[in-house]
C-alpha distance (Angstrom), angle and dihedral (degrees) to the residues before:
residue distance angle dihedral
M1 . . .
N2 3.81 . .
K3 3.83 103.3 .
T4 3.83 95.2 -165.4
L5 3.79 108.9 60.9
S6 3.79 116.8 -149.0
Y7 3.79 129.4 -141.6
L8 3.79 135.4 -176.2
N9 3.80 125.6 -121.8
R10 3.80 116.5 -96.3
E11 3.80 98.3 -139.0
L12 3.80 95.2 44.9
S13 3.81 90.4 46.4
W14 3.80 90.6 54.4
I15 3.80 90.8 48.2
E16 3.82 89.3 53.7
F17 3.81 88.6 56.4
N18 3.79 88.2 58.6
N19 3.79 89.0 48.5
R20 3.82 89.2 55.0
V21 3.80 88.8 54.3
L22 3.81 88.0 52.2
L23 3.81 91.6 49.0
E24 3.81 89.8 52.0
A25 3.81 89.1 53.6
Q26 3.79 89.6 55.1
K27 3.80 95.7 54.6
E28 3.79 113.1 115.6
S29 3.81 91.7 -137.3
V30 3.82 92.7 61.8
P31 3.86 114.1 93.6
L32 3.81 115.9 -116.4
L33 3.80 99.6 -108.0
E34 3.81 89.9 45.0
K35 3.81 87.2 54.1
L36 3.79 88.0 53.5
K37 3.80 90.4 49.6
F38 3.81 90.9 55.0
L39 3.82 91.0 49.0
L40 3.81 89.2 52.1
I41 3.81 89.2 51.4
V42 3.82 90.1 52.4
S43 3.81 90.4 55.0
S44 3.81 94.0 44.3
N45 3.80 91.3 49.0
F46 3.79 92.2 50.0
D47 3.81 91.2 50.3
E48 3.80 90.6 56.7
F49 3.80 91.2 43.9
F50 3.81 92.1 51.6
K51 3.80 96.9 47.7
V52 3.80 94.9 46.2
R53 3.81 113.7 20.1
L54 3.82 100.2 27.8
A55 3.80 90.6 43.7
E56 3.81 90.4 54.1
L57 3.80 92.6 43.2
K58 3.81 92.2 52.8
K59 3.81 90.5 52.6
N60 3.81 92.0 48.4
A61 3.81 92.4 47.3
V62 3.81 87.9 59.3
S63 3.83 100.8 38.0
K64 3.84 98.3 39.5
P65 3.83 108.4 7.7
E66 3.83 96.5 166.5
E67 3.81 97.5 47.9
K68 3.81 109.6 119.1
D69 3.78 130.2 -141.3
I70 3.81 129.3 -143.7
S71 3.83 91.0 -78.9
G72 3.81 93.6 53.5
L73 3.82 97.0 -107.5
T74 3.81 119.8 132.9
N75 3.79 119.4 -129.0
K76 3.79 88.9 -107.8
E77 3.82 91.9 51.7
Q78 3.80 91.8 46.7
L79 3.79 91.6 52.8
A80 3.80 92.1 51.7
K81 3.82 93.8 47.3
V82 3.81 92.7 44.9
S83 3.80 91.8 51.1
E84 3.80 92.4 48.4
R85 3.81 95.6 46.7
T86 3.80 95.8 45.0
K87 3.79 91.6 50.8
T88 3.81 90.1 51.3
I89 3.81 93.5 50.4
I90 3.81 93.6 44.9
A91 3.82 89.6 49.6
N92 3.82 89.3 51.4
Q93 3.80 90.5 47.4
Y94 3.80 93.1 53.8
S95 3.77 93.4 41.7
Y96 3.79 89.5 57.0
L97 3.81 92.6 43.0
N98 3.81 94.2 51.1
K99 3.79 102.6 35.0
E100 3.79 101.1 35.1
L101 3.78 117.2 13.8
M102 3.81 104.4 38.7
P103 3.84 93.4 47.5
Q104 3.82 89.9 48.3
L105 3.81 91.0 49.8
A106 3.81 89.2 49.4
E107 3.81 89.7 53.7
K108 3.81 88.6 53.2
G109 3.80 92.0 51.6
L110 3.83 104.4 -89.3
A111 3.80 107.5 106.3
H112 3.82 124.3 174.6
I113 3.82 112.0 -147.4
S114 3.81 116.5 -161.2
Q115 3.80 121.7 -157.1
A116 3.81 90.4 -101.1
N117 3.81 88.8 63.4
Y118 3.79 100.4 45.5
R119 3.80 112.9 134.4
P120 3.81 121.3 -140.7
E121 3.81 89.0 -103.6
D122 3.83 89.3 51.7
I123 3.81 90.4 53.6
S124 3.80 90.2 48.9
F125 3.79 90.0 52.6
L126 3.82 97.6 41.2
S127 3.81 101.4 42.1
P128 3.83 97.2 69.8
F129 3.80 90.1 35.4
F130 3.81 89.7 57.3
Q131 3.80 93.8 45.1
D132 3.80 95.1 48.7
N133 3.81 102.6 35.9
I134 3.79 109.4 22.7
F135 3.81 111.5 24.5
P136 3.85 95.6 65.5
I137 3.81 91.7 54.8
L138 3.81 99.0 49.4
T139 3.81 123.3 100.3
P140 3.81 116.2 -165.6
V141 3.81 113.4 -154.0
R142 3.79 124.3 -165.1
L143 3.79 117.2 -132.1
E144 3.78 112.5 -131.5
E145 3.78 124.1 -151.2
K146 3.85 106.1 -83.8
S147 3.79 91.5 -34.6
E148 3.79 125.6 163.8
T149 3.80 86.7 -132.9
N150 3.81 90.3 67.8
H151 3.77 94.5 96.7
I152 3.79 116.2 156.4
S153 3.80 116.2 -170.4
N154 3.79 117.9 -110.7
Q155 3.82 116.1 -92.8
K156 3.81 92.7 -8.7
L157 3.79 117.5 135.4
N158 3.81 116.9 -121.1
V159 3.78 137.2 -175.3
A160 3.80 114.6 -137.5
F161 3.80 116.9 -153.4
L162 3.80 120.1 -159.1
L163 3.80 103.5 -153.7
K164 3.79 137.4 -162.8
S165 3.78 121.8 -158.9
Q166 3.78 115.5 -120.7
A167 3.81 117.2 -125.8
E168 3.80 93.4 -116.6
N169 3.82 89.2 55.2
S170 3.82 94.4 82.5
S171 3.80 92.0 106.6
M172 3.82 91.1 69.3
P173 3.85 112.1 120.2
E174 3.79 114.3 -96.4
A175 3.81 93.2 -118.7
L176 3.79 91.2 59.4
R177 3.78 97.2 46.5
H178 3.78 121.6 96.7
K179 3.79 117.9 -115.6
E180 3.77 121.8 -100.8
N181 3.81 114.6 -92.6
E182 3.80 88.9 20.4
L183 3.77 121.2 112.8
P184 3.81 108.5 -128.0
I185 3.80 106.5 -127.9
A186 3.78 127.9 173.1
T187 3.78 128.4 -176.3
V188 3.77 132.1 -151.4
Q189 3.80 119.4 -161.7
I190 3.79 113.7 -138.6
P191 3.83 104.1 -113.7
L192 3.79 115.2 -113.7
S193 3.80 89.8 -152.6
L194 3.81 92.2 70.0
P195 3.81 128.9 67.1
R196 3.80 113.6 -103.1
I197 3.81 93.0 -143.4
I198 3.81 115.9 70.5
W199 3.80 114.3 -170.5
L200 3.78 117.5 -136.9
P201 3.81 125.8 -156.5
E202 3.80 109.4 -71.4
D203 3.78 121.4 -105.2
R204 3.82 113.8 -140.7
G205 3.79 92.0 -31.7
K206 3.81 95.5 -45.7
K207 3.79 120.4 122.6
R208 3.80 115.6 -122.1
F209 3.78 124.5 -169.3
T210 3.75 139.9 176.5
L211 3.78 129.1 -165.6
L212 3.77 127.6 -109.7
E213 3.80 91.4 -118.3
N214 3.81 90.1 55.2
L215 3.81 89.8 58.5
I216 3.79 93.2 47.0
A217 3.80 92.0 50.2
N218 3.80 92.3 46.7
F219 3.80 97.7 47.5
G220 3.81 97.4 26.6
T221 3.81 93.4 109.0
R222 3.81 86.0 80.5
L223 3.80 88.5 67.7
F224 3.82 93.8 60.6
P225 3.80 112.8 49.7
G226 3.79 109.4 -176.3
Y227 3.80 92.0 31.0
D228 3.76 135.7 83.7
V229 3.79 118.1 -138.9
E230 3.79 106.2 -127.0
E231 3.77 97.3 177.3
T232 3.79 141.8 -5.9
A233 3.78 131.9 -155.2
F234 3.78 135.3 -179.7
F235 3.79 116.9 -134.4
R236 3.77 142.1 162.0
L237 3.78 132.8 -166.5
V238 3.77 129.0 -139.9
N239 3.79 108.9 -151.9
D240 3.78 132.1 -156.1
A241 3.82 112.2 -83.7
A242 3.82 97.3 167.8
F243 3.80 97.0 113.1
S244 3.78 125.1 138.2
V245 3.78 126.9 -150.6
D246 3.80 125.3 -117.8
E247 3.81 98.8 -101.8
Q248 3.82 93.6 -165.6
R249 3.80 95.0 66.7
D250 3.79 98.8 95.0
F251 3.80 100.6 156.4
D252 3.83 95.9 50.0
F253 3.79 102.6 25.6
I254 3.81 93.2 139.2
Q255 3.81 89.4 55.9
A256 3.81 89.1 49.2
M257 3.81 89.7 53.8
E258 3.81 90.7 48.3
E259 3.80 88.7 53.7
V260 3.81 89.2 55.4
L261 3.80 89.1 53.6
E262 3.82 89.5 50.2
K263 3.81 90.8 51.6
R264 3.79 90.3 54.1
L265 3.80 90.1 55.9
S266 3.81 91.8 58.7
S267 3.80 101.2 30.9
L268 3.79 125.1 131.4
P269 3.81 121.6 -94.5
V270 3.80 119.1 -97.4
C271 3.79 98.0 -171.7
M272 3.78 142.0 -14.3
H273 3.80 133.6 -137.8
F274 3.81 119.4 -147.2
E275 3.78 126.7 -169.7
D276 3.81 116.2 -139.8
A277 3.81 93.2 -39.4
S278 3.79 129.8 161.2
K279 3.79 122.3 -113.5
T280 3.80 88.7 -111.6
I281 3.78 96.0 62.1
I282 3.82 94.7 36.9
Q283 3.80 91.2 54.1
A284 3.80 92.9 43.8
V285 3.81 96.0 49.7
S286 3.82 92.8 41.7
K287 3.79 90.5 51.7
K288 3.80 93.8 49.1
L289 3.82 90.3 49.6
S290 3.83 93.4 44.4
L291 3.80 92.4 -121.3
T292 3.80 121.4 138.1
E293 3.79 117.2 -124.7
E294 3.81 93.5 -119.0
Y295 3.81 87.9 73.9
S296 3.80 93.5 49.7
Y297 3.78 109.4 102.4
E298 3.79 112.8 -157.0
V299 3.79 113.1 -154.1
S300 3.76 127.2 -170.3
G301 3.76 102.5 -136.4
I302 3.79 138.4 12.2
A303 3.81 108.8 6.7
D304 3.80 93.6 -151.8
I305 3.78 109.2 30.3
S306 3.81 92.4 -179.8
A307 3.82 84.4 94.3
L308 3.79 88.1 72.4
S309 3.81 90.6 65.1
G310 3.80 84.2 85.5
L311 3.81 88.1 72.4
L312 3.80 95.5 57.8
D313 3.80 98.0 80.0
L314 3.79 101.2 34.9
E315 3.78 114.7 138.9
G316 3.76 117.6 -117.3
F317 3.79 98.0 36.3
A318 3.81 101.8 85.4
E319 3.82 91.0 129.5
L320 3.82 89.0 64.7
K321 3.81 92.2 59.1
N322 3.78 137.3 63.7
A323 3.77 115.6 -80.6
E324 3.78 107.6 -101.8
W325 3.79 116.5 -96.1
K326 3.76 112.5 -147.6
I327 3.80 116.1 -126.6
F328 3.80 110.8 -135.2
P329 3.80 132.6 -142.9
N330 3.77 117.2 -113.4
R331 3.80 110.4 -99.7
Y332 3.82 93.7 -132.1
L333 3.80 104.1 31.0
N334 3.77 116.2 51.3
I335 3.77 140.0 125.5
K336 3.82 92.4 -78.5
T337 3.80 97.5 52.3
N338 3.77 131.5 86.0
V339 3.78 102.8 -126.1
W340 3.81 94.2 -154.6
D341 3.81 92.9 54.6
V342 3.81 92.9 45.9
L343 3.81 94.7 50.3
K344 3.80 92.2 48.5
E345 3.81 87.5 60.5
R346 3.80 102.3 41.1
D347 3.77 149.1 -7.7
V348 3.81 113.0 -102.4
L349 3.80 126.2 -146.3
L350 3.80 119.6 -152.6
N351 3.81 116.0 -161.1
L352 3.80 111.2 -159.6
P353 3.00 134.9 -122.9
Y354 3.81 92.7 7.9
E355 3.80 88.6 62.2
K356 3.78 126.0 45.0
F357 3.80 120.2 -94.2
D358 3.82 88.7 -139.7
P359 3.84 96.1 101.7
V360 3.82 89.3 64.5
V361 3.80 92.6 51.3
D362 3.81 91.6 40.8
L363 3.81 91.4 52.6
I364 3.80 91.9 56.7
N365 3.81 91.3 41.0
Q366 3.80 92.2 52.8
A367 3.78 90.4 46.1
S368 3.82 91.5 51.1
K369 3.83 91.5 56.5
D370 3.82 101.1 33.1
A371 3.80 111.7 107.0
H372 3.81 90.3 -151.2
V373 3.81 95.2 57.2
L374 3.79 110.8 100.2
A375 3.79 103.5 177.3
I376 3.80 145.2 5.7
K377 3.81 124.4 -157.6
M378 3.78 122.9 -174.4
T379 3.80 145.9 163.5
L380 3.82 119.9 -137.0
Y381 3.80 121.2 -167.9
R382 3.80 103.5 157.0
T383 3.78 127.0 -3.0
N384 3.77 134.4 167.7
S385 3.79 130.8 -99.6
Q386 3.81 113.5 -96.5
S387 3.79 87.2 26.9
R388 3.80 115.2 -170.1
I389 3.80 87.3 -160.1
I390 3.80 91.5 60.5
Q391 3.81 89.5 48.2
A392 3.81 91.2 51.1
L393 3.81 91.9 49.4
E394 3.81 90.5 50.4
R395 3.80 90.1 49.4
A396 3.80 91.5 49.0
A397 3.81 91.9 53.2
R398 3.80 92.2 47.5
N399 3.81 88.8 49.8
G400 3.79 90.1 59.1
K401 3.81 101.1 -99.0
Q402 3.78 119.1 141.9
V403 3.81 99.6 -115.1
S404 3.80 121.0 -174.6
V405 3.79 120.4 179.5
F406 3.77 128.4 -177.3
V407 3.83 106.6 -150.8
E408 3.79 114.3 -170.4
L409 3.80 104.6 -139.6
K410 3.81 92.1 -176.0
A411 3.83 95.2 65.8
R412 3.80 97.8 129.5
F413 3.83 115.5 -110.9
D414 3.83 90.3 0.5
E415 3.81 94.5 74.3
K416 3.80 95.3 103.4
Q417 3.80 93.0 49.1
N418 3.80 91.9 47.2
I419 3.81 92.2 49.9
E420 3.81 88.0 55.3
W421 3.82 90.7 50.0
V422 3.81 90.6 50.9
T423 3.81 90.9 54.4
R424 3.80 93.2 48.4
L425 3.79 94.8 45.7
E426 3.80 93.7 47.8
Q427 3.80 90.6 49.9
A428 3.81 88.4 54.7
G429 3.81 91.5 52.8
V430 3.80 99.0 -101.1
V431 3.80 116.7 148.7
V432 3.81 102.1 -123.2
I433 3.79 124.1 -164.5
Y434 3.77 112.8 -171.1
G435 3.73 112.4 175.0
I436 3.76 149.5 32.6
V437 3.78 110.6 -168.1
H438 3.83 112.9 -103.0
I439 3.82 93.0 -9.7
K440 3.81 132.5 90.0
V441 3.79 119.3 -143.7
H442 3.81 103.7 -131.6
A443 3.82 99.1 158.2
K444 3.81 115.9 114.5
L445 3.79 111.8 -141.9
L446 3.79 139.0 145.9
L447 3.82 123.1 -171.1
I448 3.81 125.5 -172.6
I449 3.81 122.1 -169.5
R450 3.81 115.3 -156.3
K451 3.80 131.7 -178.7
E452 3.80 109.7 -134.0
Y453 3.80 137.2 171.0
E454 3.81 92.3 -91.2
G455 3.82 92.5 46.4
I456 3.81 135.9 -94.2
K457 3.82 113.0 -5.4
R458 3.81 125.5 -171.9
Y459 3.80 128.3 -152.9
A460 3.79 124.0 -166.7
H461 3.77 139.5 -167.2
F462 3.81 120.1 -160.8
S463 3.79 123.2 -172.7
T464 3.79 141.6 -177.0
G465 3.82 89.4 -149.0
N466 3.77 141.8 44.6
Y467 3.79 129.4 -76.1
N468 3.78 89.0 -109.0
E469 3.80 121.6 132.9
S470 3.81 92.7 -161.6
T471 3.80 98.7 52.6
A472 3.81 89.8 40.3
K473 3.83 85.7 74.0
L474 3.81 93.3 50.7
Y475 3.82 108.3 30.5
S476 3.78 126.1 69.4
D477 3.80 106.2 -128.3
L478 3.78 138.3 153.5
C479 3.80 128.9 -132.5
L480 3.79 130.5 -170.6
F481 3.83 122.5 -155.9
T482 3.79 114.0 -165.0
S483 3.78 146.1 154.6
K484 3.81 95.7 -167.8
D485 3.78 112.7 134.1
E486 3.80 89.9 -135.1
Y487 3.80 88.2 69.7
T488 3.80 104.0 28.6
Q489 3.81 97.8 50.8
D490 3.80 90.4 53.6
A491 3.82 90.1 44.2
T492 3.81 89.2 57.2
L493 3.80 91.3 52.0
F494 3.81 90.1 46.6
F495 3.80 93.1 56.3
N496 3.80 91.8 45.8
T497 3.80 88.3 54.5
I498 3.80 98.4 50.6
S499 3.80 97.2 38.7
G500 3.79 102.9 48.3
Y501 3.77 148.0 1.0
S502 3.77 105.1 -50.4
S503 3.76 134.6 140.8
I504 3.78 113.4 -119.2
P505 3.82 104.6 -81.9
T506 3.77 126.7 -136.7
L507 3.77 102.4 -109.2
K508 3.79 113.7 -159.8
H509 3.80 101.9 -161.6
L510 3.80 107.1 10.3
Y511 3.79 124.1 70.4
M512 3.76 119.2 -150.7
A513 3.79 132.3 -157.2
P514 2.94 131.6 -109.7
V515 3.82 87.3 22.0
N516 3.80 109.7 55.3
L517 3.82 110.0 -28.5
K518 3.79 94.4 101.3
E519 3.79 91.7 44.8
K520 3.81 89.6 51.6
L521 3.80 92.6 53.0
L522 3.80 91.0 47.7
S523 3.81 91.2 49.1
L524 3.82 91.1 49.8
I525 3.81 90.5 51.9
E526 3.80 90.6 47.3
R527 3.82 91.0 49.8
E528 3.81 89.9 52.2
I529 3.80 88.6 53.2
R530 3.81 90.8 53.3
C531 3.82 90.5 49.9
S532 3.79 94.2 50.1
N533 3.80 132.1 90.0
T534 3.80 137.6 150.6
L535 3.82 92.8 -88.4
T536 3.81 96.8 45.7
P537 3.80 107.6 22.4
G538 3.77 118.5 -163.5
L539 3.78 124.4 -117.4
I540 3.79 132.1 -143.8
M541 3.80 121.1 -179.3
A542 3.78 119.6 -176.9
K543 3.78 135.9 172.7
M544 3.79 121.8 -165.7
N545 3.77 144.2 141.1
S546 3.80 97.2 -116.4
L547 3.81 140.0 8.3
S548 3.79 115.0 -163.7
D549 3.81 107.2 125.5
K550 3.80 108.2 118.8
D551 3.81 95.7 -150.6
I552 3.81 92.8 52.3
I553 3.82 91.4 46.8
K554 3.82 91.9 49.2
A555 3.81 89.5 50.5
L556 3.82 90.5 51.5
Y557 3.81 90.3 49.0
K558 3.80 88.4 52.5
A559 3.80 90.2 49.1
S560 3.80 90.6 52.5
Q561 3.79 90.6 50.4
N562 3.83 88.9 53.6
N563 3.82 98.3 54.6
V564 3.80 97.1 -92.6
N565 3.79 113.2 141.5
V566 3.79 108.8 -138.0
L567 3.81 120.5 -162.3
L568 3.79 114.6 -173.6
N569 3.80 129.2 -173.0
V570 3.82 106.3 -166.7
R571 3.78 118.9 172.2
G572 3.80 99.5 -167.0
I573 3.79 135.5 -2.8
C574 3.80 116.2 26.4
L575 3.81 120.7 170.7
L576 3.81 94.1 175.4
V577 3.81 113.9 105.5
P578 3.84 110.9 -143.4
S579 3.80 131.6 -157.9
V580 3.82 97.3 28.4
K581 3.81 113.1 144.1
G582 3.78 112.1 -115.4
Q583 3.78 91.1 11.6
S584 3.79 114.7 50.0
E585 3.80 111.8 -9.8
N586 3.83 90.0 133.1
I587 3.80 94.2 53.2
S588 3.79 125.4 90.2
V589 3.80 125.3 179.5
I590 3.79 126.3 -159.3
S591 3.79 131.5 -178.4
I592 3.80 123.0 -161.2
I593 3.80 121.8 -149.8
D594 3.80 113.1 -176.6
R595 3.79 141.3 128.5
F596 3.84 93.3 -59.6
L597 3.81 124.4 54.3
E598 3.81 108.6 -117.1
H599 3.81 105.8 -127.5
S600 3.82 109.7 148.7
R601 3.81 123.1 107.9
M602 3.81 119.4 -144.2
Y603 3.81 131.4 168.6
Y604 3.83 122.2 -166.5
F605 3.83 127.4 -172.9
Q606 3.82 122.7 -173.9
N607 3.83 92.5 -153.2
S608 3.84 96.9 -172.3
G609 3.80 90.8 -56.3
E610 3.82 95.7 -45.9
E611 3.79 89.3 105.2
E612 3.79 123.4 -161.4
I613 3.80 132.5 -168.1
Y614 3.78 126.5 -168.8
L615 3.79 130.3 -170.4
S616 3.78 122.4 -155.3
S617 3.77 146.8 178.0
A618 3.81 87.2 -140.1
D619 3.75 133.5 91.8
C620 3.79 119.7 -155.7
M621 3.79 95.0 -98.6
P622 3.82 128.2 121.8
R623 3.81 90.8 -118.2
N624 3.83 92.3 54.4
L625 3.78 96.9 41.9
E626 3.80 99.0 39.1
R627 3.81 110.0 20.0
R628 3.80 105.2 34.4
I629 3.77 138.5 62.9
E630 3.81 103.5 -115.1
L631 3.80 136.3 159.8
L632 3.80 133.4 -138.5
F633 3.80 116.9 -170.9
P634 3.82 134.1 -178.2
I635 3.79 124.5 -125.2
I636 3.81 110.5 -121.0
D637 3.82 103.1 168.4
E638 3.83 111.3 90.1
E639 3.81 96.2 -144.2
V640 3.81 92.6 49.1
F641 3.80 89.8 46.2
Q642 3.81 93.2 53.6
N643 3.80 92.1 46.6
L644 3.80 90.7 53.5
K645 3.80 94.0 46.5
D646 3.81 90.3 50.5
L647 3.80 88.6 49.2
L648 3.80 92.4 54.0
L649 3.80 92.1 48.7
I650 3.81 90.9 51.2
Y651 3.79 90.9 53.4
F652 3.79 92.9 50.3
S653 3.81 91.7 49.9
D654 3.84 93.9 55.4
N655 3.82 111.5 125.6
Q656 3.82 99.1 165.5
K657 3.80 107.3 54.6
A658 3.81 102.1 18.0
F659 3.79 125.6 105.8
L660 3.82 122.6 -158.2
L661 3.81 120.9 -137.6
Q662 3.81 113.3 -127.6
S663 3.79 125.5 -149.9
D664 3.84 90.7 -109.0
G665 3.82 91.8 59.3
S666 3.80 95.8 -103.2
W667 3.80 123.8 119.8
K668 3.79 127.2 -134.1
Q669 3.77 129.3 -164.7
R670 3.79 110.4 -100.3
N671 3.80 106.8 -123.2
R672 3.79 130.9 -156.9
E673 3.77 117.1 -95.1
K674 3.80 116.6 -125.6
G675 3.80 109.1 -77.2
E676 3.81 92.5 9.7
E677 3.80 116.8 131.1
K678 3.79 120.8 -122.3
I679 3.79 110.6 -92.7
R680 3.79 121.4 -174.0
A681 3.79 105.9 178.1
Q682 3.80 100.4 -151.5
K683 3.79 92.7 45.6
L684 3.81 91.6 47.7
I685 3.81 91.1 49.9
H686 3.80 90.9 49.6
E687 3.81 91.8 48.9
S688 3.81 90.9 50.8
F689 3.81 90.4 55.9
K690 3.79 90.2 45.8
K691 3.82 90.7 54.9
K692 3.81 92.4 46.8
N693 3.79 90.6 49.8
E694 3.82 92.5 49.1
T695 3.80 90.5 49.9
L696 3.80 91.6 50.5
Y697 3.80 91.4 46.9
N698 3.80 93.4 49.4
N699 3.79 91.9 47.9
A700 3.79 93.1 48.0
R701 3.79 102.3 39.7
E702 3.79 120.7 118.7
F703 3.82 123.6 -128.3
T704 3.79 117.6 -131.9
V705 3.81 111.5 -136.9
R706 3.81 117.1 -148.4
R707 3.78 114.0 -132.7
S708 3.80 132.3 -179.2
Q709 3.78 119.9 -108.8
A710 3.79 88.7 -119.1
A711 3.77 90.7 57.5
E712 3.80 90.5 50.5
T713 3.78 91.5 53.6
């Protein structure tokens, strides 16, 4: 047995997830605009990583540089490795964008024209366009030498102008002149009120576009009379967003959250991205913004590629995108069914995004209008703008239902939206709870209490993902609808616990973090170890977003060492090191990157043939298991159980979109074995729903009988 257990680094593991997204973009089988979408995701992911994780890492490298993480790296070492690896991946991203993708898009009729490639006819078209539509909106701002007034907005694209005073400019007032030995630099923020993509006259039927920043750089001399523009550069800052709220402010917690949002607006920069800039301007801007050059990322190409998102939904380019996958209605819950009758008969599984999210919205809608419904209780972590769920909850309250909603105000980067929902819900008469001190409520649960002939009946909805209609079309998540007392009685106790003063209840079927969810998972792993031997090895299959909890990883190592086969499907962070002799030779880890974001959490245990499957809102991370309210729940219904087991097996058979984790922390594409058929999990899952839907349609269709006109009269 390997006495010294090994673990991977959290930050580097996350960065490798982003590299897998980049590798998916580079696959030949992926359509061009889908490639672009993946590249946009890489940039968006890095932005969030920089403003939260890198910001925290930089602070720790200064305050406690020699402190080590689970992998044995000091904070200082982590920072160096993170900086090196991110720069490599970003360089690879831009190399692919510039050398492969943009030329291929140009061949298909979508050509980006930079200011260096403007034709005379382009200048003739753009010059008056700039003067009339763009020039009046622009505000040039001079950068002072290390001044507190040099605030550049977070993640906003800017053009920096390196200026040189003209000889005849000596009459300028002293206060407006730049100091001697100081490079005069001004910046112009790209206005958010204008479209980033500017369409140029077509060339033989091909679309040509330039970007707003290209125009501003090209015609920017008009902003600085009396100066020559020596050089321009595009840059954007990513500022620190790692702020925590004052948890002790109970009476004005919303105001405390708003103060956090204000701090983000004026926070210090973490890093800066420059597009094709010279050392002179990089050093000058970095100095004026008090940012060291090591956190300046030079990119060869478009500094802020989010502008290219405007190409994704253009009409006439369907061949450059994925073929549309139809989203199917749930076979049990649809517009024609009575949800109360259905759930009295069976539990219903909803598999998003292959099935429509409508049954969730319809359930709340029906409850809001049903005279027999007495109360609705719900948790909300993230939801979409224009949410039909919010509207249904408001309607329910106005219709006299007792509606209680737990809105998590600390959901990072959704705080502002959630504050707005709180205001709306409270105005409608909803009882809103919006905070547990030091803990986020991440569990996804809906409970409806209905008065029926037999007495009070409760209906519940559990989910691995958010009550968000937008992400329900993009994220793979699982929902369970049920009226079984085993679930609903515990759900009632759960809501009583998080909404008021209540001692932690003894839940019989649900497991709650940070109370006993982690202990339950550890006990299930330990039981599998006891059931396993060389003749009948145990089996654990688990699917999650991240695996970083040391206790869970140690338990899985122990399982591997005791003949338990462990199959893990981890989308993002994974600190477990597989395939190490004496430690983890019976553990394999895959990660699937495809058109939908894998988001569901499933845990399967063979248990000597008495199989069990659990769904959860929780990943195996310390924050989920110890610092969040989460739920783990068993699957009781046999049909639902079999569907989930089949789903897990499909994922672990994927040989088209799956990557395999190596013992050195790298990931390799999982290839087909000789004679093995091609299996792409998401496509196979979609096709299975398509077949089920066709069967249901064929069985339910009506036959039109021809009749003579005489017979009709």
